[in-house]
C-alpha positions in Angstrom: -9.9 9.2 -18.3 -7.5 9.8 -15.4 -8.8 6.7 -13.5 -8.2 4.5 -16.5 -4.7 5.8 -16.8 -4.2 4.9 -13.2 -5.5 1.3 -13.8 -3.1 1.0 -16.8 -0.2 2.2 -14.7 -1.0 -0.3 -11.9 -1.1 -3.1 -14.5 2.3 -2.1 -15.8 3.7 -2.0 -12.3 2.1 -5.3 -11.3 4.2 -7.0 -14.0 7.1 -6.7 -11.7 10.4 -5.0 -11.2 10.9 -4.3 -14.8 13.7 -2.4 -16.6 13.9 1.4 -16.5 11.7 1.8 -19.5 8.8 0.0 -17.7 9.3 2.3 -14.7 9.1 5.3 -17.1 5.8 3.9 -18.5 4.4 3.7 -15.0 5.6 7.3 -14.1 4.0 8.6 -17.3 0.8 6.7 -16.6 0.6 8.1 -13.1 1.3 11.6 -14.3 -1.7 11.3 -16.6 -3.8 9.8 -13.8 -3.9 12.8 -11.5 -7.6 13.6 -10.9 -8.1 17.1 -12.2 -11.9 17.2 -12.8 -11.6 15.8 -16.2 -14.3 13.9 -18.1 -14.4 10.9 -15.8 -18.0 9.5 -15.3 -19.8 10.6 -12.2 -19.7 7.0 -10.8 -15.9 7.6 -10.3 -16.6 10.2 -7.6 -14.6 8.2 -5.1 -11.4 8.8 -7.2 -9.9 11.6 -5.2 -6.3 12.8 -4.8 -5.9 10.7 -1.7 -7.0 7.7 -3.7 -4.6 8.5 -6.4 -1.8 8.7 -3.9 -2.7 5.4 -2.4 -2.7 3.7 -5.8 0.5 5.4 -6.8 2.1 4.1 -3.7 1.1 0.6 -4.6 2.5 1.0 -8.1 5.8 2.1 -6.7 5.7 -0.8 -4.2 5.4 -3.2 -7.0 8.4 -1.6 -8.7 10.4 -1.7 -5.5 10.9 2.1 -5.3 10.5 2.7 -1.6 11.3 6.4 -1.6 8.3 7.0 -4.0 6.1 4.6 -1.9 6.9 6.6 1.2 6.2 9.9 -0.5 2.8 8.9 -1.8 1.8 6.9 1.3 2.4 9.9 3.5 0.0 11.9 1.4 -2.6 9.0 1.3 -2.4 8.7 5.1 -2.6 12.4 5.8 -6.3 12.4 6.3 -7.4 9.1 7.8 -11.1 8.8 8.5 -13.4 6.3 10.0 -15.2 6.2 6.6 -12.2 4.5 5.0 -10.8 2.3 7.7 -9.9 -0.5 5.3 -8.0 1.8 3.0 -6.2 3.3 5.9 -5.1 -0.2 7.0 -3.9 -1.1 3.5 -1.9 2.1 3.3 -0.2 1.3 6.6 0.9 -2.1 5.2 2.2 -0.5 2.0 4.1 1.9 4.2 5.6 -0.9 6.2 6.8 -2.6 3.1 8.4 0.6 1.9 10.2 1.0 5.2 11.4 -2.6 5.1 12.7 -2.2 1.5 14.5 0.9 2.7 16.2 -1.1 5.4 14.3 0.5 8.3 13.1 -2.6 10.2 11.9 -0.5 13.2 9.7 1.7 11.1 8.4 -1.3 9.1 7.4 -3.1 12.3 5.8 0.1 13.8 3.7 0.6 10.6 2.9 -3.1 10.5 1.7 -3.0 14.1 -0.6 -0.1 13.4 -1.9 -1.9 10.3 -2.6 -5.0 12.3 -4.5 -2.9 14.9 -6.6 -1.4 12.1 -7.1 -4.7 10.4 -8.4 -6.2 13.7 -11.3 -3.7 13.7 -12.6 -4.8 10.3 -13.3 -7.9 8.2 -11.3 -7.7 5.0 -9.7 -10.5 3.0 -7.6 -8.0 1.1 -6.2 -6.4 4.3 -5.5 -9.8 5.7 -3.7 -10.8 2.5 -1.6 -7.6 2.7 -0.6 -8.3 6.3 0.2 -11.9 5.3 2.5 -10.5 2.5 4.2 -8.2 4.9 4.9 -11.0 7.4 6.3 -13.1 4.5 8.7 -10.3 3.6 9.7 -10.1 7.3 10.6 -13.8 7.5 14.4 -13.1 7.0 14.2 -11.0 10.2 12.1 -13.6 12.2 14.8 -13.8 14.9 14.3 -10.1 15.7 12.1 -9.5 18.8 10.0 -6.7 17.1 9.3 -9.1 14.2 8.2 -11.9 16.5 6.0 -9.4 18.4 4.4 -8.2 15.2 3.8 -11.8 14.1 2.2 -12.6 17.5 -0.1 -9.5 17.2 -1.1 -10.6 13.7 -1.9 -14.2 14.7 -5.6 -13.6 15.6 -6.1 -11.7 12.3 -4.6 -14.5 10.3 -6.7 -17.3 11.9 -10.0 -15.4 11.8 -12.3 -15.7 8.8 -12.3 -12.5 6.7 
C-alpha cells in the first residue's frame, strides 16, 4: 500500500501550492508511503527508499518547499548508478529547481548543467521536459552569464528528438 499512498501524495502536491492543510495532507501521505516491506505486490519491487526520496522531492517541489526538496533530493542522489541514468538526470533538475527557489542561482545552474550533461547521454522526453521547465524558471535571470551558458549547453538537447 505504501506505493499507492505515494501516488496519492503526489496527486495532492500536483494540485499546486495549496494552503497549509494541503501541505499537511501531502506530509501525511508521504509518511505513510515509506517502503517498509509491507504488502505491496511483487511487481512493485522497483519501489525502494531511493525511489521514495525522489518522488517525495517532486511532491515538495510542486508545493514550493525547497528545503524539503533539497533534503530528499540529496538522499535520492546519494547512490547514482548507470542503471538509473534517466532518474539521476531528473533528480538533478529537481535539485536545480529547489536551489533556484531558495535563491541560490549558482547552485541551480551547477545542478542544471550536470542534469543537461546526463540528459545528453540518453533519449528521454520526460527529462527534456524537466530541463525545459528549469530553463523557463530561469528566464527572469536570462541576463546572467551562467544562465546564458546553461541555456547554450541545453540547446542541442532541446532541438534533438526525444
